PLY file of the C-alpha trace (Angstrom):
ply
format ascii 1.0
element vertex 226
property float x
property float y
property float z
element edge 225
property int vertex1
property int vertex2
end_header
-13.58 12.07 8.35
-16.39 10.82 6.23
-16.30 7.37 4.47
-15.90 8.93 0.88
-12.97 11.12 2.19
-11.21 8.01 3.88
-11.61 5.92 0.70
-10.56 8.80 -1.86
-6.79 7.99 -1.41
-7.05 4.08 -1.98
-6.22 2.11 -5.02
-8.36 -0.99 -5.30
-7.84 -4.03 -7.62
-10.92 -6.27 -8.49
-10.22 -9.56 -9.88
-13.53 -10.99 -11.23
-14.07 -13.14 -14.30
-17.72 -12.30 -14.43
-17.81 -9.35 -16.68
-21.29 -8.15 -15.60
-20.61 -8.35 -11.97
-17.10 -6.43 -12.37
-18.87 -3.80 -14.36
-21.75 -3.46 -11.71
-19.18 -3.04 -8.94
-17.09 -0.48 -10.79
-20.21 1.57 -11.30
-21.63 1.16 -7.77
-18.51 1.88 -5.82
-15.34 2.57 -8.22
-15.71 6.42 -7.99
-14.98 6.39 -4.39
-11.49 5.52 -4.82
-8.37 7.06 -6.29
-7.96 4.04 -8.71
-10.34 1.11 -9.31
-8.79 -1.49 -11.70
-10.29 -4.63 -13.00
-8.49 -7.96 -13.81
-10.34 -10.91 -15.32
-8.48 -13.99 -13.94
-5.96 -14.73 -11.30
-2.79 -14.58 -13.48
-3.99 -11.24 -14.83
-4.77 -10.28 -11.22
-1.38 -11.18 -9.87
0.53 -9.40 -12.75
-1.78 -6.10 -12.06
-1.02 -6.46 -8.35
2.73 -6.48 -9.01
2.58 -3.59 -11.32
0.04 -1.34 -9.52
0.58 -2.30 -5.79
-3.04 -1.58 -4.74
-3.93 -0.83 -1.11
-6.87 -3.50 -1.20
-7.52 -6.36 -3.37
-11.07 -7.91 -4.04
-11.17 -11.17 -5.78
-13.61 -13.99 -6.65
-12.72 -17.44 -5.71
-13.65 -19.49 -8.87
-11.58 -18.12 -11.95
-9.55 -19.72 -14.75
-5.83 -20.09 -14.72
-5.51 -19.26 -10.96
-8.25 -19.06 -8.32
-8.88 -16.36 -5.72
-7.40 -18.28 -2.91
-4.13 -19.09 -4.89
-3.91 -15.41 -5.77
-4.58 -14.41 -1.97
-1.78 -16.73 -1.03
0.54 -15.37 -3.77
-0.15 -11.80 -2.65
0.25 -12.66 1.01
3.89 -14.20 0.22
4.88 -10.93 -1.31
3.38 -8.51 1.08
1.36 -9.80 4.13
-0.16 -6.42 4.97
-2.28 -6.16 1.62
-5.84 -6.94 2.47
-7.52 -9.32 0.43
-11.43 -9.68 0.27
-12.98 -12.75 -1.29
-16.24 -12.83 -3.30
-17.83 -16.18 -3.85
-20.89 -18.20 -4.41
-19.51 -20.72 -2.17
-20.54 -21.09 1.55
-19.15 -24.36 2.68
-16.91 -24.78 5.66
-13.84 -26.08 3.48
-13.76 -22.93 1.33
-14.16 -20.69 4.38
-11.07 -22.43 6.06
-9.22 -22.07 2.75
-9.90 -18.35 2.83
-8.54 -17.85 6.43
-5.51 -19.83 5.55
-4.62 -17.59 2.64
-4.89 -14.66 4.89
-8.25 -13.27 3.54
-9.64 -10.46 5.85
-13.36 -10.73 4.71
-15.47 -13.34 2.80
-18.53 -11.96 1.00
-21.23 -14.63 -0.32
-22.81 -14.00 -3.65
-25.32 -12.36 -4.21
-24.32 -9.43 -1.90
-25.36 -5.80 -1.58
-22.58 -3.43 -2.84
-23.30 -1.11 -0.19
-22.51 -3.70 2.34
-19.17 -4.07 0.65
-18.50 -0.39 0.51
-19.45 -0.22 4.35
-16.72 -2.65 5.14
-14.28 -1.04 2.84
-14.84 2.28 4.91
-14.01 0.19 8.19
-10.85 -1.31 6.52
-9.78 1.98 5.20
-9.68 3.42 8.70
-7.91 0.39 10.08
-5.23 0.60 7.35
-4.78 4.31 7.95
-4.02 3.49 11.75
-1.68 0.71 10.84
0.27 2.69 8.31
1.80 4.79 10.96
5.51 4.04 11.41
6.99 5.35 14.56
10.46 6.92 14.07
12.47 8.66 16.90
10.42 10.87 19.11
8.40 12.76 18.20
8.27 11.74 14.55
5.94 9.25 12.66
5.74 8.48 9.04
2.58 7.60 7.36
3.08 5.13 4.54
-0.50 5.59 3.10
-0.15 9.25 2.54
3.72 9.47 2.29
3.81 12.10 4.80
6.02 12.85 7.87
4.45 14.14 10.95
5.89 15.65 14.20
3.65 15.45 17.32
0.85 14.78 14.94
1.61 17.90 12.92
2.44 17.59 9.24
6.06 18.30 8.31
6.14 20.11 4.86
8.50 18.26 2.80
8.84 18.11 -0.99
7.68 15.06 -2.69
11.35 13.96 -3.49
12.16 14.56 0.32
9.25 12.52 1.50
10.05 9.76 -1.11
13.51 9.59 0.39
12.01 8.74 3.72
9.69 6.16 2.39
12.78 4.62 0.36
14.58 4.33 3.46
11.65 2.69 5.31
11.30 0.00 2.74
14.85 -0.75 2.56
16.65 -3.46 4.66
17.53 -1.96 8.04
16.35 1.50 6.97
19.71 2.02 5.24
20.64 3.17 1.73
23.86 3.68 0.22
24.64 6.90 -1.56
24.41 5.47 -4.92
21.02 3.76 -4.06
19.60 7.11 -3.01
20.84 8.77 -6.22
19.37 6.09 -8.41
16.02 6.00 -6.52
15.38 9.96 -6.29
17.08 11.06 -9.51
16.85 8.16 -11.92
17.90 9.92 -15.00
20.35 12.32 -13.76
24.01 12.56 -12.74
24.02 13.56 -9.12
27.09 14.75 -7.27
28.00 13.88 -3.64
27.63 17.72 -2.94
24.13 17.68 -4.27
23.23 14.66 -2.20
24.65 16.17 0.93
22.82 19.51 0.36
19.51 17.51 -0.16
20.09 15.61 3.14
20.92 18.81 4.81
17.52 20.44 3.75
15.75 17.14 5.09
17.21 17.54 8.37
16.72 21.26 8.53
12.88 20.58 8.03
12.88 17.66 10.60
15.68 16.97 12.88
19.22 16.32 12.43
18.91 13.01 14.54
16.31 11.68 12.03
18.82 11.06 9.18
22.00 9.27 10.30
25.20 9.52 8.04
27.28 6.38 7.62
30.43 8.00 6.76
31.36 7.88 2.98
28.73 5.12 2.50
25.18 6.17 2.91
22.23 7.11 5.35
20.26 5.48 8.02
16.73 6.32 9.26
16.54 6.63 12.91
13.61 4.72 14.51
12.35 4.33 17.96
0 1
1 2
2 3
3 4
4 5
5 6
6 7
7 8
8 9
9 10
10 11
11 12
12 13
13 14
14 15
15 16
16 17
17 18
18 19
19 20
20 21
21 22
22 23
23 24
24 25
25 26
26 27
27 28
28 29
29 30
30 31
31 32
32 33
33 34
34 35
35 36
36 37
37 38
38 39
39 40
40 41
41 42
42 43
43 44
44 45
45 46
46 47
47 48
48 49
49 50
50 51
51 52
52 53
53 54
54 55
55 56
56 57
57 58
58 59
59 60
60 61
61 62
62 63
63 64
64 65
65 66
66 67
67 68
68 69
69 70
70 71
71 72
72 73
73 74
74 75
75 76
76 77
77 78
78 79
79 80
80 81
81 82
82 83
83 84
84 85
85 86
86 87
87 88
88 89
89 90
90 91
91 92
92 93
93 94
94 95
95 96
96 97
97 98
98 99
99 100
100 101
101 102
102 103
103 104
104 105
105 106
106 107
107 108
108 109
109 110
110 111
111 112
112 113
113 114
114 115
115 116
116 117
117 118
118 119
119 120
120 121
121 122
122 123
123 124
124 125
125 126
126 127
127 128
128 129
129 130
130 131
131 132
132 133
133 134
134 135
135 136
136 137
137 138
138 139
139 140
140 141
141 142
142 143
143 144
144 145
145 146
146 147
147 148
148 149
149 150
150 151
151 152
152 153
153 154
154 155
155 156
156 157
157 158
158 159
159 160
160 161
161 162
162 163
163 164
164 165
165 166
166 167
167 168
168 169
169 170
170 171
171 172
172 173
173 174
174 175
175 176
176 177
177 178
178 179
179 180
180 181
181 182
182 183
183 184
184 185
185 186
186 187
187 188
188 189
189 190
190 191
191 192
192 193
193 194
194 195
195 196
196 197
197 198
198 199
199 200
200 201
201 202
202 203
203 204
204 205
205 206
206 207
207 208
208 209
209 210
210 211
211 212
212 213
213 214
214 215
215 216
216 217
217 218
218 219
219 220
220 221
221 222
222 223
223 224
224 225
């Protein structure tokens, strides 16, 4: 798969207070991604991260309100899997050590070539893709990045709601959701009967495997994993 094809599904958040550099980067590499959002300081960046849940965060270190290392640490505390890339004019050892402590995956010293950043993003996208596969019961895997279910590497054709149901289970404690939690997550503005929910679950099982979705009698459903 080409670099552009790998990047096309990813959402990037750039946190950079230098407007000229932010604009330059968006013009140079922004079109490669599904979304490329710019925030102008650490506080704005953290708010954008919480709202957008980007796949990759790129941030400057020296910014008003909250610096890039503080932002990286805050993101890491909420989701350790989100890769954070640092851009900075600093090259001293103390800053490098701070970036490592904050869970930063890469450190680019200004000035840098946007093509060099893009090349690294291609490598990172491939790594994220491999790490996004969650093993369920054999022979199923679920790809968190694309939100798709696979059986022996072959795509299982689910509707968006059916696929979102599996994603909701994967993101819930112990892979379990109550009947009411499922209804709220999948039909937020509708009154859904128990019969409709059971019919929905039956359809997911028919498309995949009855063993994949376990019923906790009268309470909810559990996703079976390896």
